[in-house]
C-alpha positions in Angstrom: 114.7 93.0 70.2 115.7 90.4 72.8 116.8 87.2 71.1 116.5 83.6 72.2 119.7 83.5 74.3 118.8 86.4 76.6 115.3 85.1 77.0 116.6 81.7 78.0 118.9 83.4 80.5 116.0 85.4 81.8 113.9 82.2 82.3 116.8 80.4 84.0 117.3 83.4 86.3 113.6 83.3 87.3 113.7 79.7 88.1 116.6 80.3 90.5 115.6 83.7 91.9 111.8 83.9 92.0 110.2 84.9 95.2 108.3 82.3 97.2 104.8 83.8 96.9 101.6 82.0 97.8 100.0 82.4 94.4 102.9 80.6 92.8 102.3 77.4 94.7 101.4 74.5 92.4 98.2 73.8 94.4 96.9 77.4 94.0 93.7 77.3 91.9 92.3 79.7 89.3 90.0 81.4 91.9 93.0 82.1 94.2 95.0 83.4 91.2 92.2 85.8 90.3 91.9 87.0 93.9 95.6 87.6 94.2 95.8 89.5 90.9 93.1 91.9 92.0 94.7 92.4 95.3 98.1 93.0 93.7 96.8 95.7 91.3 97.6 98.5 93.8 99.1 96.8 96.8 102.6 95.5 97.4 103.2 91.8 97.0 104.5 91.5 100.6 101.2 92.8 102.0 99.1 90.6 99.7 101.2 87.5 100.6 100.1 88.1 104.3 96.4 88.5 103.5 95.7 86.1 100.6 95.7 82.9 102.7 93.3 84.5 105.3 91.0 85.6 102.5 90.9 82.2 100.8 90.5 80.3 104.1 87.4 82.3 104.6 86.1 82.3 101.1 87.8 79.5 99.2 85.6 79.6 96.2 83.8 82.2 94.1 80.5 80.8 95.4 81.6 81.4 99.0 82.4 85.1 98.3 79.3 85.6 96.2 77.1 84.6 99.2 79.1 86.6 101.8 77.6 89.7 103.5 79.2 92.7 101.9 80.1 94.3 105.2 82.2 91.3 106.1 84.0 91.5 102.7 84.9 95.1 103.4 86.1 94.2 106.9 88.2 91.4 105.6 89.7 93.6 102.9 91.0 95.8 105.8 93.8 98.1 104.9 94.7 96.6 101.5 93.7 99.9 100.0 91.3 101.0 97.3 88.3 99.1 98.8 86.2 99.4 95.7 88.3 96.5 94.5 86.6 94.4 97.2 83.2 95.3 95.9 84.3 94.5 92.3 85.7 91.2 93.4 82.4 90.2 95.0 80.6 91.3 91.8 83.0 89.2 89.8 82.4 86.2 92.1 78.7 86.5 91.6 79.1 86.6 87.8 81.4 83.6 87.8 78.7 81.7 89.7 75.9 82.9 87.4 77.7 82.5 84.1 80.3 79.8 84.6 79.0 77.5 87.3 81.4 78.9 89.9 84.5 78.1 87.8 86.9 80.8 86.7 86.9 80.7 82.9 90.1 80.2 80.9 89.2 82.2 77.8 90.5 85.8 77.9 87.4 87.2 76.3 85.2 85.4 78.9 87.4 86.8 81.7 87.2 90.3 80.2 83.4 90.1 80.2 83.4 89.7 84.0 82.8 92.9 86.0 85.9 94.7 87.0 88.3 92.5 85.0 90.6 94.4 82.6 93.3 93.5 80.1 96.0 92.8 82.7 94.0 90.7 85.1 92.3 88.6 82.3 95.7 87.8 80.8 97.4 87.2 84.1 94.8 84.5 85.0 95.0 82.9 81.6 98.8 82.8 81.6 99.9 82.4 85.3 97.3 79.8 86.2 96.2 78.1 82.9 99.6 78.5 81.2 98.3 79.9 78.0 100.3 82.2 75.7 99.3 85.9 76.0 101.2 89.1 76.6 100.8 90.2 80.3 101.8 93.8 80.8 102.1 95.7 84.1 104.3 98.6 85.2 107.3 96.4 85.8 107.1 94.7 82.4 106.6 98.0 80.6 109.8 99.4 82.3 111.9 96.3 81.4 110.7 96.5 77.7 111.3 100.2 77.5 114.9 99.8 78.7 115.9 96.5 77.2 114.2 96.8 73.8 113.6 100.5 73.2 116.6 102.0 75.0 114.4 104.3 77.1 115.0 104.8 80.8 111.2 105.0 81.5 108.2 103.5 79.9 106.1 106.7 79.9 102.3 106.6 79.8 100.7 103.2 79.0 100.1 102.5 75.2 98.2 99.9 73.2 101.5 99.1 71.6 102.7 97.7 75.0 100.8 94.4 74.4 102.3 93.9 70.9 105.8 94.8 72.2 105.5 92.0 74.8 103.8 89.6 72.5 106.8 89.9 70.1 109.2 88.8 72.9 107.3 85.6 73.9 108.4 82.2 72.6 105.9 80.4 70.4 105.6 77.5 73.0 102.9 78.4 75.6 104.8 76.9 78.5 108.0 78.7 77.7 106.0 81.9 77.1 104.3 81.8 80.4 107.7 81.5 82.1 109.1 84.5 80.2 106.0 86.5 81.1 106.4 86.0 84.8 110.2 86.4 84.5 109.8 89.8 82.9 107.5 90.9 85.7 109.9 89.6 88.4 112.9 91.2 86.8 111.2 94.6 86.9 110.1 94.1 90.5 113.5 92.9 91.8 116.3 94.1 89.5 115.2 96.5 86.8 113.6 98.8 89.3 112.4 102.4 88.7 115.0 104.2 90.9 118.0 102.0 91.4 118.3 99.3 88.7 120.8 96.6 89.7 122.2 96.1 86.2 125.1 94.1 87.5 122.6 91.4 88.6 120.5 91.5 85.5 120.4 88.3 83.4 119.8 90.2 80.2 122.2 93.1 80.8 124.3 92.2 77.8 121.3 92.6 75.5 119.9 95.7 77.0 119.6 98.6 74.6 119.5 101.2 77.4 122.7 99.9 78.9 124.4 99.7 75.5 123.7 103.4 74.7 125.1 104.6 78.1 121.8 104.9 80.0 120.5 108.1 78.3 118.2 110.3 80.3 114.5 109.9 79.5 113.0 112.8 77.6 109.6 111.6 76.7 106.2 111.9 78.3 105.8 110.7 81.8 102.8 109.1 83.4 101.0 111.5 85.9 102.3 111.1 89.5 99.8 110.1 92.2 99.1 112.9 94.7 100.3 112.5 98.2 98.2 110.3 100.5 98.6 112.4 103.6 95.8 114.8 104.1 94.1 113.6 100.9 90.4 112.7 100.3 91.7 109.1 100.0 93.0 109.3 103.6 89.7 110.8 104.8 87.8 108.0 103.1 90.0 105.4 104.8 89.5 107.0 108.1 85.7 106.7 107.8 85.9 103.1 106.7 88.4 102.1 109.4 86.0 103.5 112.0 83.0 101.6 110.5 85.0 98.3 110.2 85.7 98.5 114.0 82.0 98.4 115.0 78.9 96.4 114.2 76.4 99.3 114.5 76.0 102.5 112.5 77.9 105.6 113.5 76.4 109.0 113.5 78.2 111.7 111.5 78.6 113.6 114.8 80.7 110.7 116.1 82.8 110.7 112.9 83.4 114.5 113.0 86.3 114.5 115.5 88.1 111.9 113.4 89.0 114.3 110.7 90.0 118.0 111.1 88.4 119.3 107.9 84.6 119.1 108.1 84.2 119.9 104.4 86.6 117.3 103.4 85.0 114.7 105.7 81.6 115.5 104.1 83.1 115.0 100.7 84.6 111.7 101.8 81.3 110.4 103.2 79.4 111.4 100.1 81.9 109.7 97.8 81.9 106.5 99.8 78.2 106.4 99.7 78.2 107.1 95.9 80.7 104.2 95.5 78.5 101.8 97.5 81.1 101.4 100.2 78.8 102.8 102.9 75.1 103.4 103.4 74.1 106.9 104.6 70.7 107.3 106.4 69.3 110.0 108.6 72.6 111.4 109.9 74.3 108.0 110.4 76.5 105.8 108.2 77.1 102.1 108.2 78.7 99.4 106.0 76.4 97.9 103.4 74.6 94.7 104.2 
């Protein structure tokens, strides 16, 4: 277990080394924090940092996004990936307006009750914006805890124990705990990386169980690897959406056909996009939803 001294060193390191990211600005509000966390779920921070200001300039409040045409929301989402997140975000905005008067709630249970909001996002908003004390666990945090606390080179598949592991590390004081929470995440992103951990730069290296035992090879279960994007159904879906975002009118499926070499896979992509509510299919043509 990491004691008070290494956690203090970690917090000090964060204050000196943290990246200057838009959602860490003091003036960033709870809505902006929620939007950024949803964007960050499956997109690199550098890409989100470019897009978040554009997004919030267009829809600065939950009410603004709730009233926006869905096709414009999908166009603005652009190439951030996994566009169902854009639909979930708009559903979340509508629920915030309906249930909370347009204000992002502070309570974790109230956040979890919003559509599309899971354990990580609810706690991230409560901790990183409101400064409350909750364990916030992402892939980076799980890797740091696996190495520093459990002496394992990898975290393996996600477990319910992950929350209690992180909770046990947090100081009792909420303000100090929120700093440790974001510092653990930043350490995993910048120093305790998956492939090339920079142990010589780690502020908690002297307390790391993995380092102390000579960096043993990981022999446990591994999380399933994501399949290659090139040539996948995901790429085919992205090709269809990219074509539709570029025009204001429906496109016939005959126009879409030359964009993808595998007709069966293209049909599968169109059908799945329609099932997800990302496009509307009608009489041989497709379009973005209203």
